[in-house]
Backbone as CSV, one residue per row, in Angstrom:
resi,resn,N_x,N_y,N_z,CA_x,CA_y,CA_z,C_x,C_y,C_z
1,UNK,-1.296,-136.962,-23.314,-1.277,-135.737,-23.080,0.217,-134.997,-23.642
2,UNK,-0.074,-134.132,-24.481,1.054,-133.578,-24.731,1.699,-132.700,-24.151
3,UNK,3.252,-132.952,-24.041,4.464,-132.138,-23.303,3.982,-131.076,-23.426
4,UNK,4.038,-130.640,-21.744,4.020,-128.693,-21.754,5.305,-128.428,-21.554
5,UNK,5.973,-126.775,-21.881,7.263,-126.496,-22.067,8.115,-127.363,-20.665
6,UNK,9.231,-127.793,-20.847,9.985,-128.010,-20.205,10.991,-127.005,-19.090
7,UNK,9.835,-126.592,-18.008,10.281,-125.856,-17.250,9.758,-126.206,-15.848
8,UNK,10.283,-125.930,-14.668,9.733,-126.356,-13.585,8.580,-125.736,-12.954
9,UNK,8.101,-124.249,-13.399,6.971,-123.471,-13.412,5.923,-124.468,-14.181
10,UNK,6.406,-124.724,-15.415,4.960,-125.465,-16.273,4.632,-126.757,-15.879
11,UNK,5.562,-127.532,-14.791,5.303,-128.580,-14.494,4.325,-128.537,-12.770
12,UNK,4.867,-127.728,-12.011,4.048,-127.415,-11.097,2.848,-126.893,-11.101
13,UNK,2.364,-125.732,-12.254,1.307,-125.931,-12.600,0.476,-126.942,-13.220
14,UNK,1.164,-127.843,-13.471,0.255,-129.355,-14.520,-0.259,-129.919,-13.481
15,UNK,0.936,-129.836,-12.234,0.482,-131.038,-10.966,-0.756,-130.201,-10.157
16,UNK,-0.332,-129.252,-9.917,-1.199,-128.281,-9.124,-2.627,-128.810,-9.667
17,UNK,-2.750,-128.106,-11.181,-4.165,-128.449,-11.949,-4.877,-129.784,-11.573
18,UNK,-3.903,-131.180,-11.460,-4.010,-132.374,-11.138,-4.756,-132.541,-10.004
19,UNK,-4.290,-131.606,-9.530,-5.154,-132.009,-7.930,-6.381,-131.361,-7.624
20,UNK,-6.551,-130.660,-8.391,-7.844,-129.876,-8.479,-9.398,-130.963,-8.279
21,UNK,-10.022,-131.388,-6.967,-10.674,-131.718,-6.878,-12.671,-132.132,-7.669
22,UNK,-12.670,-133.325,-7.875,-13.791,-133.098,-8.692,-15.423,-132.278,-8.217
23,UNK,-15.891,-131.553,-9.270,-16.843,-130.523,-8.514,-16.294,-129.800,-7.855
24,UNK,-15.295,-129.405,-8.208,-14.501,-127.958,-7.542,-14.043,-127.120,-8.348
25,UNK,-13.526,-125.813,-8.616,-12.638,-125.005,-8.758,-11.427,-124.224,-8.736
26,UNK,-10.961,-123.995,-9.191,-9.293,-123.126,-8.970,-9.335,-122.164,-10.137
27,UNK,-8.194,-121.135,-9.387,-8.652,-119.827,-10.025,-6.876,-119.636,-10.691
28,UNK,-6.646,-119.461,-12.134,-5.437,-119.278,-11.852,-4.579,-118.467,-11.736
29,UNK,-4.849,-117.099,-11.205,-3.737,-116.681,-9.740,-3.622,-117.301,-8.441
30,UNK,-4.605,-118.063,-8.564,-4.512,-119.205,-7.130,-3.250,-119.977,-7.758
31,UNK,-3.361,-121.041,-8.789,-2.581,-121.859,-9.499,-0.916,-120.945,-9.314
32,UNK,-0.764,-119.675,-9.790,-0.021,-119.267,-10.241,1.352,-118.550,-8.732
33,UNK,0.283,-118.453,-7.850,0.662,-117.669,-6.436,1.287,-119.355,-6.089
34,UNK,0.516,-120.463,-6.357,1.069,-121.509,-5.513,2.385,-121.922,-6.180
35,UNK,2.461,-121.846,-7.664,3.355,-122.186,-7.734,5.090,-121.189,-8.171
36,UNK,4.635,-120.022,-7.179,6.228,-119.088,-7.491,5.746,-117.957,-8.034
37,UNK,4.909,-117.992,-8.774,4.770,-116.389,-10.030,3.215,-115.941,-9.777
38,UNK,3.128,-115.405,-8.815,2.027,-114.552,-8.392,1.632,-113.850,-9.574
39,UNK,2.129,-113.271,-10.209,1.754,-112.278,-11.532,1.568,-113.139,-12.668
40,UNK,1.412,-114.154,-12.511,1.627,-115.162,-13.938,0.403,-116.506,-14.166
41,UNK,-0.568,-115.570,-14.275,-2.064,-116.255,-14.323,-2.104,-116.267,-15.698
42,UNK,-1.901,-115.502,-16.762,-2.325,-115.833,-17.843,-1.304,-116.628,-18.651
43,UNK,0.028,-116.758,-18.012,1.135,-117.964,-17.936,0.428,-119.498,-18.134
44,UNK,-0.365,-119.511,-16.893,-1.131,-120.625,-15.782,-2.086,-121.062,-17.075
45,UNK,-2.519,-120.299,-18.088,-3.976,-120.350,-18.865,-3.173,-121.053,-19.574
46,UNK,-1.868,-120.381,-20.964,-1.027,-120.738,-21.858,-0.463,-122.366,-21.185
47,UNK,-0.180,-122.414,-20.504,0.778,-123.629,-20.023,-0.471,-124.974,-19.858
48,UNK,-1.957,-124.724,-19.136,-3.003,-125.591,-19.395,-3.203,-125.714,-20.546
49,UNK,-3.722,-124.336,-21.447,-3.737,-124.794,-23.131,-2.452,-125.589,-23.696
50,UNK,-1.531,-125.246,-23.821,-0.519,-126.036,-24.202,-0.110,-127.497,-23.953
51,UNK,-0.678,-127.630,-23.147,-0.805,-129.036,-22.733,-1.741,-129.911,-23.043
52,UNK,-2.645,-129.195,-23.661,-3.503,-130.544,-24.069,-4.915,-130.219,-22.795
53,UNK,-4.763,-129.331,-21.941,-6.256,-129.777,-20.910,-7.755,-129.751,-21.184
54,UNK,-7.292,-128.916,-22.242,-9.344,-129.002,-22.919,-9.285,-129.730,-23.703
55,UNK,-8.118,-130.988,-23.662,-8.751,-131.973,-24.921,-8.247,-133.454,-24.042
56,UNK,-7.406,-133.583,-22.826,-7.362,-134.491,-22.331,-7.225,-134.918,-21.116
57,UNK,-6.854,-135.425,-20.249,-7.216,-136.121,-19.251,-6.338,-134.540,-18.419
58,UNK,-6.172,-133.738,-18.454,-5.814,-132.672,-17.501,-7.160,-131.973,-17.473
59,UNK,-7.568,-131.766,-15.975,-9.183,-130.936,-15.577,-9.019,-129.374,-15.842
60,UNK,-8.295,-129.047,-17.046,-8.274,-127.575,-16.810,-9.719,-126.849,-17.131
61,UNK,-11.115,-127.826,-17.195,-12.167,-126.915,-17.376,-12.587,-126.682,-15.544
62,UNK,-12.017,-127.255,-14.824,-12.004,-126.648,-13.254,-11.330,-125.164,-12.968
63,UNK,-10.265,-124.797,-13.783,-9.936,-122.941,-13.767,-10.437,-122.410,-14.328
64,UNK,-10.848,-121.824,-13.487,-11.384,-120.044,-13.939,-10.929,-118.840,-13.439
65,UNK,-11.528,-117.519,-13.807,-10.834,-116.726,-13.537,-11.010,-115.926,-12.066
66,UNK,-10.954,-115.093,-11.666,-10.517,-114.952,-9.557,-11.949,-114.720,-9.598
67,UNK,-13.374,-114.132,-10.981,-14.450,-113.844,-10.125,-15.571,-115.385,-10.581
68,UNK,-14.580,-116.205,-10.754,-15.893,-118.002,-10.895,-16.124,-117.566,-12.629
69,UNK,-15.676,-116.837,-13.139,-16.029,-116.813,-14.703,-15.271,-117.805,-15.983
70,UNK,-15.849,-118.478,-16.407,-15.262,-119.281,-17.341,-14.513,-118.802,-18.643
71,UNK,-13.298,-117.974,-18.335,-12.881,-117.247,-19.538,-12.025,-117.775,-20.384
72,UNK,-11.550,-119.438,-19.536,-10.745,-120.221,-20.828,-11.623,-121.354,-21.875
73,UNK,-12.641,-120.937,-22.069,-13.644,-121.374,-22.863,-13.403,-121.490,-24.225
74,UNK,-12.422,-120.791,-24.239,-11.621,-120.649,-26.283,-10.823,-121.853,-26.484
75,UNK,-10.701,-121.883,-25.322,-8.979,-122.974,-25.604,-10.075,-124.684,-25.818
76,UNK,-11.666,-124.586,-25.694,-12.149,-125.861,-25.475,-12.734,-126.302,-27.123
77,UNK,-12.885,-127.303,-27.347,-13.292,-127.905,-28.513,-14.643,-127.128,-28.944
78,UNK,-15.660,-126.936,-28.060,-16.886,-126.520,-28.341,-17.187,-125.379,-27.715
79,UNK,-17.989,-123.898,-27.825,-17.943,-123.524,-26.767,-18.781,-123.537,-26.122
80,UNK,-19.518,-124.420,-25.434,-19.835,-125.053,-24.169,-19.840,-126.250,-23.359
81,UNK,-18.280,-126.632,-23.985,-17.490,-127.911,-23.524,-16.891,-127.204,-22.175
82,UNK,-16.397,-126.334,-21.754,-16.032,-125.974,-20.588,-17.451,-125.943,-19.157
83,UNK,-18.474,-125.496,-19.951,-19.884,-125.351,-18.571,-20.657,-126.700,-18.746
84,UNK,-20.085,-127.870,-19.746,-20.681,-128.893,-19.745,-19.389,-129.665,-18.692
85,UNK,-18.574,-129.721,-18.778,-17.839,-130.344,-18.282,-17.995,-130.085,-16.878
86,UNK,-18.150,-129.250,-16.527,-18.110,-128.305,-15.249,-19.770,-129.110,-14.160
87,UNK,-21.053,-129.294,-14.893,-21.999,-129.094,-14.737,-21.863,-131.022,-14.615
88,UNK,-21.560,-131.447,-15.890,-21.530,-133.190,-15.281,-20.835,-133.461,-14.021
89,UNK,-19.859,-132.365,-13.637,-19.678,-132.449,-12.045,-20.026,-132.069,-11.001
90,UNK,-21.317,-131.474,-10.962,-22.654,-130.902,-10.137,-22.031,-129.388,-10.217
91,UNK,-21.621,-128.705,-10.954,-21.139,-127.217,-10.897,-22.521,-126.700,-11.590
92,UNK,-22.601,-125.818,-11.060,-23.846,-125.342,-11.808,-22.825,-123.625,-12.158
93,UNK,-23.523,-123.282,-13.426,-22.831,-122.687,-14.437,-23.911,-121.589,-14.868
94,UNK,-24.079,-120.242,-15.119,-24.954,-119.665,-15.185,-24.275,-118.213,-16.012
95,UNK,-24.391,-118.207,-17.583,-23.849,-116.740,-18.064,-22.609,-116.752,-18.000
96,UNK,-21.799,-118.379,-17.830,-20.488,-118.454,-18.131,-19.976,-118.146,-16.781
97,UNK,-20.750,-118.131,-15.497,-20.026,-117.571,-14.491,-20.611,-119.002,-13.365
98,UNK,-20.375,-119.384,-12.580,-19.970,-120.269,-11.619,-20.607,-120.003,-10.377
99,UNK,-22.154,-120.895,-10.612,-22.756,-120.488,-9.179,-22.415,-120.652,-7.728
100,UNK,-22.614,-120.057,-6.687,-21.262,-120.868,-5.488,-19.827,-120.887,-5.748
101,UNK,-19.581,-119.792,-6.427,-18.047,-120.005,-6.686,-17.299,-119.881,-5.298
102,UNK,-17.695,-118.856,-4.512,-16.936,-119.229,-3.095,-17.250,-120.101,-2.286
103,UNK,-18.240,-120.871,-2.251,-18.088,-122.561,-2.142,-17.356,-123.157,-2.629
104,UNK,-17.629,-123.693,-3.637,-16.585,-123.977,-4.479,-15.464,-124.315,-4.898
105,UNK,-14.712,-122.764,-4.718,-13.330,-122.898,-4.594,-12.459,-123.468,-3.786
106,UNK,-11.436,-123.945,-4.386,-10.394,-124.980,-3.943,-9.477,-124.265,-4.353
107,UNK,-8.154,-124.439,-3.367,-7.061,-123.745,-3.038,-6.179,-124.612,-2.615
108,UNK,-4.375,-124.520,-3.658,-3.881,-125.500,-3.291,-3.462,-125.072,-1.975
109,UNK,-3.434,-124.145,-1.320,-2.562,-123.994,0.322,-3.568,-124.313,1.039
110,UNK,-5.503,-124.101,0.533,-6.383,-124.545,1.773,-7.136,-125.706,1.078
111,UNK,-6.893,-126.622,1.064,-7.662,-127.738,-0.079,-8.442,-128.377,0.685
112,UNK,-8.926,-128.441,1.832,-10.032,-128.868,2.747,-11.248,-128.296,1.940
């Protein structure tokens, strides 16, 4: 996996993303809040993209916007890659929207 920017916020973002369980999703905002910068949702997306999450071992496909939409799909090799990866984990997606988003939402503060 390519190295992300060398700062503690980026490292916390990557470590948090790695904790998202198989078959669950998290939001950019939840990760930003957990990492100490609640206004940095876009920076979370940038960090995941720069770290190679769309192409490597980082499960960046599990990170969606606050409404459960697949807004990060442009960072993946194909237009449907993010959806396909989620569906392989049992997450249903229709029209770029995670079905049962509230049920599948995982947050670092409440990981149950």
